[in-house]
N, C-alpha and C positions, 0 to 999 in steps of 0.2 A: 434314069432312076430319079425319083423325086427327092427333094432336099431332105425331107424328114426320114426317108428310107436310108439315107447315108448314115445317119446316127444309129439307126436300128441295126444296120449291117455291121458297123464297127463294134457295137455291143455284143452282137451274136458271135463275131469272130473272137472277141475276148472271152466270151463264155465258152466257146468251143475249145479254145486253148487251155482254159482253166480246167475243164473236164478232162481233156486229153492228158494234161500234166498230172492231175490228181490220179487218174487211172494208171498212168505209167509208173508213178511213184509207188503205188500199191502193188502193182504186178511185177515190176522189174527193178532189181537193185543195181544191175550193171549199167555202165555208161559207155557210149560209143564215141570214138573220136575219129575224125577224118581230116585229112590235110587238103586245104584248097590249094590250087596252083599258086596263088599269091603268097602262100606260106602262113595264112591265117588258119588257126585251128578252130574247127567247128565242134562243139560239144553238144550232143543231143541225147535225150533219153527216149527218143522215138524208137519203139521196138521194131518198126518196119525198116528203119535205117540199117539194121543189121544185114538186110537182104539187098540193099542198094547203096550206091555211092551217095553219100550225104551231100555232095556238092551239086548233084543234079536235082531238078525240081521233082517234087513228089507227084505221083499220078493224081489226076483229078478225083475228087470224092465220088463215090458211086451211091448217091443218095437213094436212087430207086431200089437198089438191092438192099440197102440198109433198112429202108422203110418196109420192104417186103418181109424181111426177117423179123423185125420188131412186131409187125402186125401178126405174123404167124405165132410168135412167142406169146403175144397178148391173147390170142385165140386159144392156144394150148393151155395157158394158165392165166385166166382173166384177173387173178389176184396178184400177179407178178408186177410190182410197182416199177422195177427197173426196166421192164419192157416199155412202159409208158414214158419213163424218163428218156430212154434212147429214142423213142419215137418223137418225143418233144424236141430233142436235140436235132434230129433230122429235119423236122419241120422248121425249126428256128433258123437253121443254116440255109434253108431255101426261102427264108423270109415269109413263110406261111404262118403268120403270127397267130391267127385265130386257132389254127390246128395245133400249134405248139402250146398255146395257153390251155386248150382243152386237154391235151395229153398230160401236161404237168399237173393240172388240177385233178385229173383222174389218178395220177400217182399219189397225190396228197390225200385224196379220198380213200385210197386203199391203205396207205400208211401215213397217218397224220403227222408223225414225227420224222418224216423223210426230208432231211435238211437240204439235200441237193435239189429236190423238186421245189421247195419253198424259195431257195436262192434263185433258181431259173425263172420262176414266176415273177419274183421281184425284179430281175433284170429286164424281163419283157415289159413289165409295167413301167419301169424307168424309161425304157426306149419309147414307149407309147405316150409318155407324159402323164401317166396316171400316178401322181404322187401319193395319194391316200392309199391306194392298193399296194404300192411298193412299200410304204411304211408298215402296212399290216403284215407283209411278209417279213420285214425286218424285225418286228415285234415278236413274231413266232420264232424266228431264227435265233434271237438272243438267248432263248432257253435251250436251243438244240445244238447250235454250233457257233460259238462266239467268233471264230475266225471268218466264217462265211457271213455272219451278221455284220461284222466290221467292214468287210469288202462291199457288201450291199449298201451299207450306210454311206460309204465313201462315194459310191455311184449316185446315190440319191442326192447327197449334198452337192456334188459336182453338177449334176443335171439341173437341179432346182435352186441353185444359189441365186441370190438377187442379181438381176441384170444378166443372168445366164440364158442359154438357148430356150 
């Protein structure tokens, strides 16, 4: 893996965790607790953990299946912005940056005030070192979702600070 790809991968992992947590908070109010053999308590909001021991590693992601489903959803309803958001997430997690960017841009084209898509575009632009494009997404986000805007601004500032990477 190239050195630049390492930063991209870390940002995509953070992005995936953010989306998963946001979706979990919206969909599930319960929390799962599991006891590790060492006595440390693991607390997770992962809905899948209800069906497995939280101390065992999760199954590897099935990106091919997810891509297939999102593509099918986008064909059934080409105006469904969330299908493109999901597709972008799949591509981002596979480090298919150009495909991810195109999918997030399509989501924004369908729904210009779609804050999650603007945020994801901003994260990709930060990872690619495109400060101006990332700042454009930040500017849009300020009027849509202040919390996401602040998170994106923190990423921009960290990535592009003087003497930074």
